[in-house]
HTML snippet that shows the backbone in 3Dmol.js (N, CA, C, O; Angstrom):
<script src="https://3Dmol.org/build/3Dmol-min.js"></script>
<div id="view" style="width:600px;height:400px;position:relative"></div>
<script>
const pdb = `
ATOM      1  N   MET A   1       2.460   1.443 -45.562  1.00  0.00           N
ATOM      2  CA  MET A   1       1.746   1.033 -44.373  1.00  0.00           C
ATOM      3  C   MET A   1       0.840   2.188 -43.947  1.00  0.00           C
ATOM      4  O   MET A   1       1.283   3.330 -43.822  1.00  0.00           O
ATOM      5  N   THR A   2      -0.420   1.870 -43.729  1.00  0.00           N
ATOM      6  CA  THR A   2      -1.345   2.903 -43.279  1.00  0.00           C
ATOM      7  C   THR A   2      -1.118   3.197 -41.800  1.00  0.00           C
ATOM      8  O   THR A   2      -0.504   2.402 -41.089  1.00  0.00           O
ATOM      9  N   MET A   3      -1.614   4.336 -41.346  1.00  0.00           N
ATOM     10  CA  MET A   3      -1.463   4.704 -39.939  1.00  0.00           C
ATOM     11  C   MET A   3      -2.160   3.678 -39.052  1.00  0.00           C
ATOM     12  O   MET A   3      -1.650   3.323 -37.989  1.00  0.00           O
ATOM     13  N   GLN A   4      -3.323   3.202 -39.488  1.00  0.00           N
ATOM     14  CA  GLN A   4      -4.066   2.215 -38.705  1.00  0.00           C
ATOM     15  C   GLN A   4      -3.265   0.917 -38.561  1.00  0.00           C
ATOM     16  O   GLN A   4      -3.210   0.340 -37.475  1.00  0.00           O
ATOM     17  N   SER A   5      -2.655   0.465 -39.630  1.00  0.00           N
ATOM     18  CA  SER A   5      -1.876  -0.773 -39.547  1.00  0.00           C
ATOM     19  C   SER A   5      -0.601  -0.554 -38.737  1.00  0.00           C
ATOM     20  O   SER A   5      -0.132  -1.466 -38.056  1.00  0.00           O
ATOM     21  N   HIS A   6      -0.043   0.646 -38.809  1.00  0.00           N
ATOM     22  CA  HIS A   6       1.140   0.966 -38.005  1.00  0.00           C
ATOM     23  C   HIS A   6       0.792   0.922 -36.514  1.00  0.00           C
ATOM     24  O   HIS A   6       1.535   0.350 -35.716  1.00  0.00           O
ATOM     25  N   VAL A   7      -0.328   1.522 -36.148  1.00  0.00           N
ATOM     26  CA  VAL A   7      -0.769   1.512 -34.750  1.00  0.00           C
ATOM     27  C   VAL A   7      -1.051   0.075 -34.309  1.00  0.00           C
ATOM     28  O   VAL A   7      -0.700  -0.309 -33.193  1.00  0.00           O
ATOM     29  N   ALA A   8      -1.679  -0.713 -35.171  1.00  0.00           N
ATOM     30  CA  ALA A   8      -1.967  -2.110 -34.831  1.00  0.00           C
ATOM     31  C   ALA A   8      -0.670  -2.880 -34.574  1.00  0.00           C
ATOM     32  O   ALA A   8      -0.601  -3.684 -33.644  1.00  0.00           O
ATOM     33  N   GLU A   9       0.342  -2.640 -35.383  1.00  0.00           N
ATOM     34  CA  GLU A   9       1.642  -3.303 -35.186  1.00  0.00           C
ATOM     35  C   GLU A   9       2.277  -2.861 -33.872  1.00  0.00           C
ATOM     36  O   GLU A   9       2.822  -3.687 -33.140  1.00  0.00           O
ATOM     37  N   LEU A  10       2.211  -1.567 -33.565  1.00  0.00           N
ATOM     38  CA  LEU A  10       2.757  -1.071 -32.301  1.00  0.00           C
ATOM     39  C   LEU A  10       2.028  -1.704 -31.112  1.00  0.00           C
ATOM     40  O   LEU A  10       2.659  -2.078 -30.124  1.00  0.00           O
ATOM     41  N   GLU A  11       0.712  -1.822 -31.208  1.00  0.00           N
ATOM     42  CA  GLU A  11      -0.060  -2.431 -30.138  1.00  0.00           C
ATOM     43  C   GLU A  11       0.279  -3.909 -29.985  1.00  0.00           C
ATOM     44  O   GLU A  11       0.325  -4.426 -28.869  1.00  0.00           O
ATOM     45  N   ARG A  12       0.518  -4.590 -31.107  1.00  0.00           N
ATOM     46  CA  ARG A  12       0.909  -6.009 -31.047  1.00  0.00           C
ATOM     47  C   ARG A  12       2.254  -6.156 -30.334  1.00  0.00           C
ATOM     48  O   ARG A  12       2.434  -7.046 -29.503  1.00  0.00           O
ATOM     49  N   ARG A  13       3.194  -5.270 -30.673  1.00  0.00           N
ATOM     50  CA  ARG A  13       4.509  -5.307 -30.032  1.00  0.00           C
ATOM     51  C   ARG A  13       4.399  -4.977 -28.538  1.00  0.00           C
ATOM     52  O   ARG A  13       5.107  -5.560 -27.716  1.00  0.00           O
ATOM     53  N   HIS A  14       3.515  -4.049 -28.195  1.00  0.00           N
ATOM     54  CA  HIS A  14       3.299  -3.674 -26.796  1.00  0.00           C
ATOM     55  C   HIS A  14       2.775  -4.885 -26.014  1.00  0.00           C
ATOM     56  O   HIS A  14       3.231  -5.156 -24.903  1.00  0.00           O
ATOM     57  N   GLN A  15       1.820  -5.603 -26.597  1.00  0.00           N
ATOM     58  CA  GLN A  15       1.271  -6.791 -25.941  1.00  0.00           C
ATOM     59  C   GLN A  15       2.336  -7.886 -25.788  1.00  0.00           C
ATOM     60  O   GLN A  15       2.376  -8.574 -24.768  1.00  0.00           O
ATOM     61  N   ALA A  16       3.186  -8.045 -26.788  1.00  0.00           N
ATOM     62  CA  ALA A  16       4.261  -9.044 -26.703  1.00  0.00           C
ATOM     63  C   ALA A  16       5.217  -8.701 -25.565  1.00  0.00           C
ATOM     64  O   ALA A  16       5.663  -9.586 -24.835  1.00  0.00           O
ATOM     65  N   LEU A  17       5.530  -7.413 -25.416  1.00  0.00           N
ATOM     66  CA  LEU A  17       6.397  -6.995 -24.308  1.00  0.00           C
ATOM     67  C   LEU A  17       5.711  -7.233 -22.964  1.00  0.00           C
ATOM     68  O   LEU A  17       6.360  -7.624 -21.994  1.00  0.00           O
ATOM     69  N   GLU A  18       4.396  -6.996 -22.906  1.00  0.00           N
ATOM     70  CA  GLU A  18       3.641  -7.242 -21.673  1.00  0.00           C
ATOM     71  C   GLU A  18       3.725  -8.717 -21.295  1.00  0.00           C
ATOM     72  O   GLU A  18       3.905  -9.049 -20.123  1.00  0.00           O
ATOM     73  N   LYS A  19       3.597  -9.598 -22.279  1.00  0.00           N
ATOM     74  CA  LYS A  19       3.700 -11.036 -22.022  1.00  0.00           C
ATOM     75  C   LYS A  19       5.098 -11.397 -21.509  1.00  0.00           C
ATOM     76  O   LYS A  19       5.235 -12.154 -20.548  1.00  0.00           O
ATOM     77  N   GLN A  20       6.129 -10.853 -22.153  1.00  0.00           N
ATOM     78  CA  GLN A  20       7.496 -11.118 -21.713  1.00  0.00           C
ATOM     79  C   GLN A  20       7.712 -10.617 -20.287  1.00  0.00           C
ATOM     80  O   GLN A  20       8.378 -11.272 -19.485  1.00  0.00           O
ATOM     81  N   LEU A  21       7.147  -9.461 -19.982  1.00  0.00           N
ATOM     82  CA  LEU A  21       7.287  -8.890 -18.651  1.00  0.00           C
ATOM     83  C   LEU A  21       6.618  -9.782 -17.608  1.00  0.00           C
ATOM     84  O   LEU A  21       7.202 -10.054 -16.559  1.00  0.00           O
ATOM     85  N   ARG A  22       5.397 -10.237 -17.889  1.00  0.00           N
ATOM     86  CA  ARG A  22       4.712 -11.141 -16.950  1.00  0.00           C
ATOM     87  C   ARG A  22       5.519 -12.411 -16.725  1.00  0.00           C
ATOM     88  O   ARG A  22       5.641 -12.887 -15.596  1.00  0.00           O
ATOM     89  N   GLU A  23       6.072 -12.958 -17.807  1.00  0.00           N
ATOM     90  CA  GLU A  23       6.869 -14.179 -17.689  1.00  0.00           C
ATOM     91  C   GLU A  23       8.124 -13.935 -16.854  1.00  0.00           C
ATOM     92  O   GLU A  23       8.492 -14.768 -16.026  1.00  0.00           O
ATOM     93  N   GLU A  24       8.771 -12.810 -17.066  1.00  0.00           N
ATOM     94  CA  GLU A  24      10.002 -12.491 -16.333  1.00  0.00           C
ATOM     95  C   GLU A  24       9.711 -12.298 -14.844  1.00  0.00           C
ATOM     96  O   GLU A  24      10.480 -12.744 -13.993  1.00  0.00           O
ATOM     97  N   ILE A  25       8.606 -11.637 -14.539  1.00  0.00           N
ATOM     98  CA  ILE A  25       8.264 -11.376 -13.138  1.00  0.00           C
ATOM     99  C   ILE A  25       7.957 -12.667 -12.388  1.00  0.00           C
ATOM    100  O   ILE A  25       8.248 -12.774 -11.197  1.00  0.00           O
ATOM    101  N   THR A  26       7.372 -13.648 -13.072  1.00  0.00           N
ATOM    102  CA  THR A  26       6.995 -14.895 -12.399  1.00  0.00           C
ATOM    103  C   THR A  26       8.134 -15.920 -12.331  1.00  0.00           C
ATOM    104  O   THR A  26       7.985 -16.970 -11.706  1.00  0.00           O
ATOM    105  N   ARG A  27       9.254 -15.623 -12.965  1.00  0.00           N
ATOM    106  CA  ARG A  27      10.393 -16.544 -12.890  1.00  0.00           C
ATOM    107  C   ARG A  27      10.967 -16.554 -11.482  1.00  0.00           C
ATOM    108  O   ARG A  27      10.945 -15.530 -10.798  1.00  0.00           O
ATOM    109  N   PRO A  28      11.479 -17.693 -11.044  1.00  0.00           N
ATOM    110  CA  PRO A  28      12.062 -17.765  -9.695  1.00  0.00           C
ATOM    111  C   PRO A  28      13.250 -16.818  -9.512  1.00  0.00           C
ATOM    112  O   PRO A  28      13.402 -16.217  -8.449  1.00  0.00           O
ATOM    113  N   ALA A  29      14.072 -16.685 -10.516  1.00  0.00           N
ATOM    114  CA  ALA A  29      15.249 -15.809 -10.421  1.00  0.00           C
ATOM    115  C   ALA A  29      15.040 -14.642 -11.379  1.00  0.00           C
ATOM    116  O   ALA A  29      15.579 -14.632 -12.485  1.00  0.00           O
ATOM    117  N   THR A  30      14.256 -13.665 -10.945  1.00  0.00           N
ATOM    118  CA  THR A  30      13.966 -12.535 -11.823  1.00  0.00           C
ATOM    119  C   THR A  30      15.216 -11.685 -12.036  1.00  0.00           C
ATOM    120  O   THR A  30      16.096 -11.603 -11.179  1.00  0.00           O
ATOM    121  N   ASP A  31      15.262 -11.066 -13.191  1.00  0.00           N
ATOM    122  CA  ASP A  31      16.371 -10.196 -13.563  1.00  0.00           C
ATOM    123  C   ASP A  31      15.855  -8.761 -13.561  1.00  0.00           C
ATOM    124  O   ASP A  31      15.131  -8.355 -14.470  1.00  0.00           O
ATOM    125  N   ALA A  32      16.228  -7.996 -12.539  1.00  0.00           N
ATOM    126  CA  ALA A  32      15.731  -6.627 -12.377  1.00  0.00           C
ATOM    127  C   ALA A  32      16.094  -5.746 -13.566  1.00  0.00           C
ATOM    128  O   ALA A  32      15.311  -4.880 -13.957  1.00  0.00           O
ATOM    129  N   THR A  33      17.259  -5.956 -14.137  1.00  0.00           N
ATOM    130  CA  THR A  33      17.674  -5.162 -15.294  1.00  0.00           C
ATOM    131  C   THR A  33      16.786  -5.464 -16.493  1.00  0.00           C
ATOM    132  O   THR A  33      16.374  -4.550 -17.207  1.00  0.00           O
ATOM    133  N   ARG A  34      16.494  -6.720 -16.714  1.00  0.00           N
ATOM    134  CA  ARG A  34      15.620  -7.110 -17.832  1.00  0.00           C
ATOM    135  C   ARG A  34      14.214  -6.557 -17.620  1.00  0.00           C
ATOM    136  O   ARG A  34      13.599  -6.062 -18.565  1.00  0.00           O
ATOM    137  N   ILE A  35      13.700  -6.634 -16.404  1.00  0.00           N
ATOM    138  CA  ILE A  35      12.373  -6.103 -16.107  1.00  0.00           C
ATOM    139  C   ILE A  35      12.334  -4.607 -16.391  1.00  0.00           C
ATOM    140  O   ILE A  35      11.386  -4.121 -17.007  1.00  0.00           O
ATOM    141  N   ALA A  36      13.343  -3.879 -15.954  1.00  0.00           N
ATOM    142  CA  ALA A  36      13.400  -2.440 -16.195  1.00  0.00           C
ATOM    143  C   ALA A  36      13.454  -2.146 -17.691  1.00  0.00           C
ATOM    144  O   ALA A  36      12.810  -1.208 -18.161  1.00  0.00           O
ATOM    145  N   ASP A  37      14.218  -2.940 -18.445  1.00  0.00           N
ATOM    146  CA  ASP A  37      14.322  -2.745 -19.893  1.00  0.00           C
ATOM    147  C   ASP A  37      12.981  -2.996 -20.573  1.00  0.00           C
ATOM    148  O   ASP A  37      12.577  -2.230 -21.449  1.00  0.00           O
ATOM    149  N   LEU A  38      12.290  -4.057 -20.179  1.00  0.00           N
ATOM    150  CA  LEU A  38      10.985  -4.355 -20.770  1.00  0.00           C
ATOM    151  C   LEU A  38       9.988  -3.235 -20.482  1.00  0.00           C
ATOM    152  O   LEU A  38       9.231  -2.827 -21.364  1.00  0.00           O
ATOM    153  N   LYS A  39       9.991  -2.743 -19.253  1.00  0.00           N
ATOM    154  CA  LYS A  39       9.090  -1.649 -18.889  1.00  0.00           C
ATOM    155  C   LYS A  39       9.402  -0.386 -19.698  1.00  0.00           C
ATOM    156  O   LYS A  39       8.493   0.306 -20.157  1.00  0.00           O
ATOM    157  N   ARG A  40      10.682  -0.098 -19.864  1.00  0.00           N
ATOM    158  CA  ARG A  40      11.089   1.079 -20.632  1.00  0.00           C
ATOM    159  C   ARG A  40      10.631   0.947 -22.083  1.00  0.00           C
ATOM    160  O   ARG A  40      10.100   1.898 -22.655  1.00  0.00           O
ATOM    161  N   ARG A  41      10.834  -0.215 -22.671  1.00  0.00           N
ATOM    162  CA  ARG A  41      10.438  -0.438 -24.053  1.00  0.00           C
ATOM    163  C   ARG A  41       8.920  -0.353 -24.228  1.00  0.00           C
ATOM    164  O   ARG A  41       8.438   0.167 -25.235  1.00  0.00           O
ATOM    165  N   LYS A  42       8.164  -0.866 -23.241  1.00  0.00           N
ATOM    166  CA  LYS A  42       6.715  -0.761 -23.283  1.00  0.00           C
ATOM    167  C   LYS A  42       6.271   0.698 -23.246  1.00  0.00           C
ATOM    168  O   LYS A  42       5.373   1.099 -23.987  1.00  0.00           O
ATOM    169  N   LEU A  43       6.899   1.480 -22.388  1.00  0.00           N
ATOM    170  CA  LEU A  43       6.540   2.890 -22.268  1.00  0.00           C
ATOM    171  C   LEU A  43       6.824   3.645 -23.562  1.00  0.00           C
ATOM    172  O   LEU A  43       6.029   4.488 -23.979  1.00  0.00           O
ATOM    173  N   ILE A  44       7.944   3.349 -24.193  1.00  0.00           N
ATOM    174  CA  ILE A  44       8.280   3.982 -25.471  1.00  0.00           C
ATOM    175  C   ILE A  44       7.198   3.664 -26.511  1.00  0.00           C
ATOM    176  O   ILE A  44       6.758   4.549 -27.245  1.00  0.00           O
ATOM    177  N   LEU A  45       6.774   2.399 -26.569  1.00  0.00           N
ATOM    178  CA  LEU A  45       5.725   2.019 -27.520  1.00  0.00           C
ATOM    179  C   LEU A  45       4.411   2.700 -27.174  1.00  0.00           C
ATOM    180  O   LEU A  45       3.706   3.176 -28.064  1.00  0.00           O
ATOM    181  N   LYS A  46       4.077   2.749 -25.896  1.00  0.00           N
ATOM    182  CA  LYS A  46       2.834   3.396 -25.473  1.00  0.00           C
ATOM    183  C   LYS A  46       2.820   4.861 -25.901  1.00  0.00           C
ATOM    184  O   LYS A  46       1.808   5.357 -26.397  1.00  0.00           O
ATOM    185  N   ASP A  47       3.936   5.549 -25.710  1.00  0.00           N
ATOM    186  CA  ASP A  47       4.033   6.948 -26.112  1.00  0.00           C
ATOM    187  C   ASP A  47       3.883   7.099 -27.623  1.00  0.00           C
ATOM    188  O   ASP A  47       3.215   8.019 -28.095  1.00  0.00           O
ATOM    189  N   GLU A  48       4.504   6.197 -28.378  1.00  0.00           N
ATOM    190  CA  GLU A  48       4.413   6.273 -29.833  1.00  0.00           C
ATOM    191  C   GLU A  48       2.989   6.006 -30.305  1.00  0.00           C
ATOM    192  O   GLU A  48       2.511   6.650 -31.238  1.00  0.00           O
ATOM    193  N   ILE A  49       2.307   5.052 -29.659  1.00  0.00           N
ATOM    194  CA  ILE A  49       0.910   4.767 -29.989  1.00  0.00           C
ATOM    195  C   ILE A  49       0.054   6.007 -29.739  1.00  0.00           C
ATOM    196  O   ILE A  49      -0.784   6.365 -30.566  1.00  0.00           O
ATOM    197  N   ALA A  50       0.266   6.655 -28.604  1.00  0.00           N
ATOM    198  CA  ALA A  50      -0.500   7.862 -28.270  1.00  0.00           C
ATOM    199  C   ALA A  50      -0.245   8.965 -29.297  1.00  0.00           C
ATOM    200  O   ALA A  50      -1.178   9.651 -29.713  1.00  0.00           O
ATOM    201  N   ARG A  51       1.009   9.140 -29.706  1.00  0.00           N
ATOM    202  CA  ARG A  51       1.324  10.150 -30.718  1.00  0.00           C
ATOM    203  C   ARG A  51       0.615   9.845 -32.035  1.00  0.00           C
ATOM    204  O   ARG A  51       0.073  10.742 -32.680  1.00  0.00           O
ATOM    205  N   CYS A  52       0.624   8.583 -32.423  1.00  0.00           N
ATOM    206  CA  CYS A  52      -0.003   8.190 -33.691  1.00  0.00           C
ATOM    207  C   CYS A  52      -1.525   8.378 -33.645  1.00  0.00           C
ATOM    208  O   CYS A  52      -2.143   8.704 -34.659  1.00  0.00           O
ATOM    209  N   LYS A  53      -2.110   8.177 -32.497  1.00  0.00           N
ATOM    210  CA  LYS A  53      -3.553   8.343 -32.351  1.00  0.00           C
ATOM    211  C   LYS A  53      -3.938   9.799 -32.116  1.00  0.00           C
ATOM    212  O   LYS A  53      -5.122  10.128 -32.038  1.00  0.00           O
ATOM    213  N   GLY A  54      -2.936  10.673 -32.003  1.00  0.00           N
ATOM    214  CA  GLY A  54      -3.215  12.080 -31.834  1.00  0.00           C
ATOM    215  C   GLY A  54      -3.378  12.502 -30.389  1.00  0.00           C
ATOM    216  O   GLY A  54      -3.811  13.620 -30.110  1.00  0.00           O
ATOM    217  N   GLY A  55      -3.035  11.617 -29.469  1.00  0.00           N
ATOM    218  CA  GLY A  55      -3.136  11.936 -28.060  1.00  0.00           C
ATOM    219  C   GLY A  55      -1.916  12.701 -27.589  1.00  0.00           C
ATOM    220  O   GLY A  55      -0.928  12.824 -28.311  1.00  0.00           O
ATOM    221  N   THR A  56      -1.993  13.204 -26.392  1.00  0.00           N
ATOM    222  CA  THR A  56      -0.859  13.911 -25.825  1.00  0.00           C
ATOM    223  C   THR A  56      -0.008  12.964 -25.022  1.00  0.00           C
ATOM    224  O   THR A  56      -0.498  11.982 -24.465  1.00  0.00           O
ATOM    225  N   VAL A  57       1.272  13.266 -24.968  1.00  0.00           N
ATOM    226  CA  VAL A  57       2.232  12.467 -24.204  1.00  0.00           C
ATOM    227  C   VAL A  57       2.757  13.340 -23.096  1.00  0.00           C
ATOM    228  O   VAL A  57       3.175  14.474 -23.334  1.00  0.00           O
ATOM    229  N   HIS A  58       2.740  12.821 -21.886  1.00  0.00           N
ATOM    230  CA  HIS A  58       3.202  13.602 -20.715  1.00  0.00           C
ATOM    231  C   HIS A  58       4.669  13.377 -20.485  1.00  0.00           C
ATOM    232  O   HIS A  58       5.241  13.941 -19.553  1.00  0.00           O
TER     233      HIS A  58
END
`;
const viewer = $3Dmol.createViewer("view");
viewer.addModel(pdb, "pdb");
viewer.setStyle({}, {cartoon: {color: "spectrum"}});
viewer.zoomTo();
viewer.render();
</script>
């Protein structure tokens, strides 16, 4: 797998988590634990994407 395709896959997964997060937030009975988990997983992917692109992670 090339670095470009790896980054593309990470970005696809990040977008999928964003969709899940939006869906969870709009549900009548939101699950705060699930929302926190989705946000955490998104942040991990965002950091990995930045590392792969050569950016800095704070």
